[in-house]
C-alpha positions as CSV (number, residue, x, y, z in Angstrom):
1,M,121.4,5.6,18.0
2,S,120.7,8.9,16.3
3,E,118.8,7.1,13.5
4,K,116.4,5.5,16.0
5,I,115.7,8.9,17.6
6,T,115.1,10.4,14.2
7,V,112.6,7.7,13.2
8,S,110.8,8.0,16.5
9,K,110.3,11.8,16.1
10,G,109.0,11.3,12.5
11,S,106.5,8.7,13.6
12,R,105.1,11.0,16.3
13,R,104.8,13.8,13.8
14,L,102.8,11.6,11.5
15,V,100.5,10.5,14.4
16,V,99.9,14.1,15.4
17,I,99.1,15.1,11.8
18,A,96.7,12.2,11.4
19,A,95.0,13.1,14.7
20,L,94.7,16.7,13.6
21,V,93.2,15.6,10.3
22,V,90.7,13.4,12.1
23,I,89.8,16.2,14.5
24,A,89.5,18.7,11.7
25,W,87.2,16.3,9.8
26,I,85.0,15.6,12.8
27,A,84.8,19.3,13.5
28,S,84.0,20.2,9.9
29,S,81.3,17.5,9.7
30,N,79.8,18.7,13.0
31,A,79.8,22.3,11.7
32,F,77.3,21.6,9.0
33,F,73.8,20.2,8.8
34,T,71.3,19.7,6.0
35,L,67.8,21.2,5.9
36,S,65.6,18.9,3.8
37,E,62.2,19.4,2.3
38,G,59.3,19.0,4.7
39,E,61.1,19.9,7.9
40,S,62.3,22.9,10.0
41,V,65.3,23.1,12.3
42,L,66.1,24.9,15.5
43,V,69.7,25.5,16.4
44,Q,70.2,25.4,20.2
45,R,73.3,26.8,22.0
46,F,73.8,26.3,25.7
47,G,70.0,25.6,26.1
48,R,68.9,28.7,24.2
49,I,67.5,28.7,20.6
50,E,69.8,30.9,18.5
51,A,68.5,30.3,15.0
52,V,65.4,28.9,13.1
53,Y,65.7,27.4,9.7
54,M,62.6,26.8,7.5
55,R,62.0,26.0,3.9
56,E,59.5,28.9,3.7
57,A,57.4,30.9,6.2
58,S,54.8,33.6,6.3
59,D,55.5,37.2,7.3
60,T,53.6,36.6,10.6
61,V,55.9,33.7,11.5
62,R,59.0,35.6,10.6
63,R,58.0,38.6,12.8
64,Q,57.1,36.2,15.7
65,I,60.6,34.6,15.5
66,E,62.6,37.7,15.0
67,G,60.6,39.4,17.7
68,Q,62.2,37.1,20.2
69,G,65.7,37.9,19.2
70,V,66.3,34.7,17.2
71,S,67.8,34.8,13.7
72,F,65.6,33.4,11.0
73,H,66.7,31.7,7.8
74,T,64.7,30.2,4.8
75,G,65.6,27.8,2.1
76,T,66.8,24.2,2.1
77,G,70.3,22.8,1.7
78,L,73.6,22.7,3.7
79,K,73.7,25.0,6.7
80,M,76.4,25.9,9.2
81,K,76.6,25.9,13.0
82,I,79.3,26.0,15.7
83,P,80.6,22.4,16.1
84,F,80.3,20.7,19.5
85,I,78.4,23.7,20.8
86,D,75.3,24.1,18.7
87,S,72.8,21.2,18.6
88,V,70.0,20.7,16.0
89,I,66.3,20.1,16.8
90,R,64.3,18.9,13.9
91,Y,60.5,19.1,13.4
92,P,58.3,18.1,10.5
93,S,56.7,20.9,8.6
94,K,54.3,18.7,6.6
95,L,50.8,17.8,7.7
96,I,50.7,15.4,10.6
97,L,47.8,12.9,11.0
98,Y,46.2,12.7,14.4
99,D,43.7,9.9,15.0
100,S,41.7,10.6,18.1
101,P,40.0,7.9,20.2
102,P,36.2,7.6,20.0
103,T,34.6,10.5,21.9
104,E,31.2,10.5,23.5
105,V,29.2,13.8,23.1
106,L,25.7,15.0,23.8
107,T,23.6,16.5,21.0
108,L,21.1,19.3,21.3
109,D,18.2,16.9,21.5
110,R,20.0,15.1,24.4
111,H,21.1,12.1,22.5
112,R,24.6,10.6,23.1
113,L,26.8,9.8,20.1
114,Y,30.2,8.4,19.7
115,F,32.5,10.2,17.2
116,D,35.7,8.7,15.8
117,N,37.7,11.6,14.4
118,T,40.9,12.3,12.6
119,A,42.7,15.7,12.4
120,Q,45.5,16.9,10.2
121,W,47.7,19.5,11.7
122,R,51.1,21.1,11.2
123,I,53.8,23.1,13.0
124,E,53.5,26.6,11.8
125,N,56.1,28.2,14.1
126,P,58.8,25.7,15.3
127,L,60.1,28.2,17.9
128,L,56.7,28.6,19.6
129,F,56.0,24.9,19.2
130,Y,59.3,24.1,21.0
131,E,58.5,26.5,23.8
132,A,54.9,25.3,24.2
133,H,55.2,21.5,23.7
134,N,58.8,20.6,22.9
135,N,57.8,17.3,21.2
136,I,55.1,15.8,19.0
137,E,53.5,13.5,21.6
138,S,53.0,16.5,24.0
139,A,51.3,18.4,21.1
140,K,49.0,15.4,20.3
141,R,47.8,15.4,23.9
142,R,47.1,19.1,23.7
143,I,45.3,18.6,20.4
144,D,43.2,15.8,21.9
145,D,42.1,18.0,24.8
146,V,41.2,21.0,22.6
147,L,39.5,18.8,20.0
148,Y,37.4,17.1,22.6
149,S,36.3,20.3,24.1
150,E,35.4,21.9,20.8
151,M,33.6,18.8,19.7
152,R,31.3,18.9,22.7
153,I,30.5,22.5,22.1
154,S,29.9,22.1,18.4
155,V,27.9,18.9,18.6
156,G,25.8,20.4,21.4
157,R,24.5,23.0,19.0
158,L,23.0,20.4,16.6
159,N,20.3,17.7,16.8
160,S,21.4,14.1,16.4
161,Y,19.4,13.5,13.1
162,V,21.2,16.5,11.5
163,L,24.6,15.1,12.4
164,I,23.8,11.7,11.1
165,S,21.8,12.6,7.9
166,D,22.9,16.1,6.9
167,R,26.3,15.9,5.4
168,E,26.5,19.6,4.5
169,A,25.8,20.6,8.1
170,S,28.3,18.1,9.4
171,N,31.1,19.4,7.1
172,K,30.3,23.0,8.1
173,M,30.6,22.0,11.7
174,L,34.0,20.4,11.2
175,L,35.3,23.4,9.2
176,D,34.2,25.8,11.9
177,M,35.9,23.5,14.5
178,A,39.2,23.5,12.6
179,E,39.1,27.3,12.4
180,A,38.2,27.7,16.1
181,I,41.0,25.3,17.2
182,S,43.6,27.0,15.0
183,A,42.5,30.4,16.4
184,S,42.8,29.0,20.0
185,F,46.3,27.7,19.3
186,A,47.3,31.0,17.7
187,Q,46.0,33.0,20.6
188,R,48.0,30.9,23.1
189,G,51.1,31.1,20.9
190,E,51.5,27.3,20.5
191,G,52.8,27.4,16.9
192,I,50.2,24.8,15.8
193,S,47.4,25.1,13.1
194,V,44.7,22.5,12.3
195,A,44.1,22.1,8.6
196,D,41.3,19.6,8.5
197,I,39.0,17.5,10.8
198,R,37.1,14.5,9.6
199,I,34.6,12.1,11.2
200,K,35.5,8.5,10.4
201,R,32.5,6.9,12.1
202,T,29.4,7.9,14.1
203,D,28.0,5.4,16.5
204,L,25.4,5.2,19.2
205,P,26.2,3.9,22.7
206,S,25.8,0.2,23.1
207,E,23.0,0.5,25.7
208,T,21.1,2.7,23.3
209,Y,20.7,-0.1,20.6
210,S,18.3,-2.1,22.7
211,N,16.1,0.9,23.4
212,I,16.1,1.8,19.7
213,Y,15.2,-1.8,18.8
214,N,12.4,-1.9,21.3
215,R,11.1,1.5,20.1
216,M,11.3,0.3,16.4
217,N,9.6,-3.0,17.4
218,T,6.8,-1.1,19.1
219,E,6.4,1.2,16.2
220,R,6.3,-1.7,13.8
221,Q,3.7,-3.5,15.9
222,S,1.5,-0.4,16.0
223,I,1.8,-0.1,12.2
224,A,1.0,-3.8,11.9
225,A,-2.1,-3.5,14.2
226,L,-3.2,-0.5,12.1
227,Y,-2.8,-2.4,8.9
228,R,-4.7,-5.4,10.4
229,S,-7.6,-3.2,11.6
230,Q,-7.7,-1.5,8.2
231,G,-7.7,-5.0,6.5
232,D,-10.5,-6.2,8.8
233,E,-12.5,-3.1,8.0
234,I,-12.0,-3.7,4.2
235,L,-12.8,-7.4,4.7
236,Y,-16.1,-6.5,6.6
237,R,-17.0,-4.0,3.9
238,I,-16.3,-6.4,1.1
239,T,-18.2,-9.2,2.9
240,S,-21.2,-7.0,3.6
241,E,-21.3,-5.8,0.0
242,T,-20.9,-9.4,-1.3
243,D,-23.7,-10.6,1.0
244,R,-25.9,-7.7,-0.1
245,E,-25.2,-8.5,-3.7
246,V,-25.9,-12.2,-3.1
247,I,-29.2,-11.4,-1.5
248,T,-30.1,-9.0,-4.3
249,I,-29.1,-11.5,-7.0
250,T,-30.9,-14.3,-5.2
251,S,-34.1,-12.3,-4.8
252,E,-34.0,-11.2,-8.4
253,A,-33.4,-14.8,-9.5
254,N,-36.3,-16.1,-7.3
255,R,-38.6,-13.4,-8.6
256,R,-37.6,-14.2,-12.2
257,A,-38.0,-17.9,-11.5
258,E,-41.5,-17.3,-10.1
259,E,-42.3,-15.2,-13.2
260,V,-41.0,-17.9,-15.5
261,R,-42.7,-20.6,-13.5
262,G,-46.0,-18.7,-13.6
263,M,-45.7,-18.1,-17.3
264,A,-44.9,-21.8,-17.8
265,D,-47.8,-22.9,-15.7
266,G,-50.0,-20.5,-17.6
267,E,-48.7,-21.8,-20.9
268,A,-49.1,-25.4,-19.7
269,A,-52.7,-24.7,-18.6
270,R,-53.4,-23.0,-21.9
271,V,-52.0,-26.0,-23.8
272,Y,-54.0,-28.4,-21.6
273,N,-57.2,-26.4,-22.2
274,E,-56.6,-26.2,-25.9
275,A,-55.9,-29.9,-26.1
276,Y,-59.0,-30.7,-24.0
277,S,-61.2,-28.4,-26.0
278,R,-60.1,-30.2,-29.2
279,D,-61.0,-33.8,-27.9
280,P,-62.4,-33.8,-24.4
281,E,-63.1,-37.5,-24.5
282,F,-59.5,-38.5,-25.4
283,F,-58.1,-36.1,-22.8
284,E,-60.3,-37.6,-20.2
285,F,-59.1,-41.1,-21.3
286,Y,-55.5,-40.0,-21.1
287,N,-55.9,-38.6,-17.6
288,L,-57.5,-41.8,-16.4
289,L,-54.6,-43.9,-17.8
290,E,-52.1,-41.6,-16.1
291,T,-54.0,-41.9,-12.9
292,Y,-54.2,-45.7,-13.3
293,R,-50.4,-45.9,-14.0
294,Q,-49.6,-43.9,-10.9
295,T,-51.9,-45.7,-8.5
296,V,-51.7,-49.3,-9.6
297,G,-48.6,-51.3,-9.3
298,D,-47.2,-54.0,-11.6
299,R,-49.4,-56.8,-10.0
300,A,-52.6,-55.7,-8.4
301,T,-56.3,-56.8,-8.3
302,M,-58.8,-54.1,-8.5
303,V,-62.6,-54.3,-8.0
304,I,-64.2,-51.4,-9.7
305,P,-67.9,-50.6,-10.4
306,L,-69.0,-51.0,-14.0
307,D,-70.4,-47.5,-14.0
308,S,-67.0,-46.0,-13.3
309,P,-64.9,-44.3,-16.0
310,F,-62.3,-47.1,-15.7
311,A,-65.0,-49.7,-16.7
312,K,-66.2,-47.5,-19.4
313,Y,-62.8,-47.3,-21.1
314,L,-61.2,-50.6,-20.1
315,L,-64.3,-52.9,-20.7
316,G,-66.2,-50.8,-23.2
317,V,-69.5,-50.9,-21.2
318,T,-71.8,-48.1,-20.1
319,A,-73.4,-47.7,-16.8
320,E,-76.8,-49.0,-18.1
321,E,-75.2,-52.2,-19.5
322,A,-72.7,-52.9,-16.7
323,P,-73.4,-55.5,-14.0
324,A,-73.0,-54.7,-10.4
325,A,-69.2,-55.3,-10.3
326,V,-66.4,-57.0,-12.2
327,V,-63.0,-58.3,-11.2
328,V,-60.1,-57.0,-13.3
329,P,-57.2,-59.4,-13.5
330,P,-53.7,-58.2,-12.6
331,I,-52.1,-56.0,-15.2
332,L,-48.5,-56.8,-16.0
333,G,-47.1,-53.4,-16.6
334,E,-48.2,-50.9,-19.2
């Protein structure tokens, strides 16, 4: 009987020791946390922030945190807290990418443009961030509001063609926007800074495309009409010059032809006169034969007087010897 009681007491002692070990292990594991690279930690106790842990921080951030009665620690690694009482809130300290929805803004020359932007921001002061936003999604909504407001102000100072074509002016506008937004967050004590803003795409409203197309079409038609009128003017000038040159060339050719023809006629007359002067009788006979060839066909009967030149040369009679008339038989060709 005594042996059973002894065994029972020993077993309970072992169970108690094991339970204590487990409780101690749980308590010890809950008493530590690790601060890794690229994050910051807030230690909360009974709903109040007691300590801030960061890898590194500026003097301004340190003064802001310590000024609120919160202990501040830097450096990564294993950190201690009160188990089961303190809770840990973690925030990223690296750059966070924010992709804003396309925003419609009005330029200085009253043109509407759509900007698709991205922004890179970080949590500079986790304590102020916790008090102002508590979580990342709330901060993104806040950034969206401030970014849209600043975008409208900045774009409203520039003309549309500058925003679209002048890259240097656009980059300067974005840099000024980032500085203005960071200054606004710092003034309000929100613990956020914007490092960079970029425009992914710039578009026109859909209803503007038809107007632009119609205006471009009208401009192209005006240019085409101008080119056609200039072409017609050049064509008329070329045609007029060509007609004038044709008339000039034709007149000169006709004049030259008349001169050549006159010279030829004169030369022919000179040759005829020279030939006639050498043998007038033969020349007269030749002319009569030509006249006969041209006036008489292949088969014809002619009645000619004997005192005519034809009779003189064809029959060999003179006017004194010739009878009253003679019948010439048909001549078969020449």
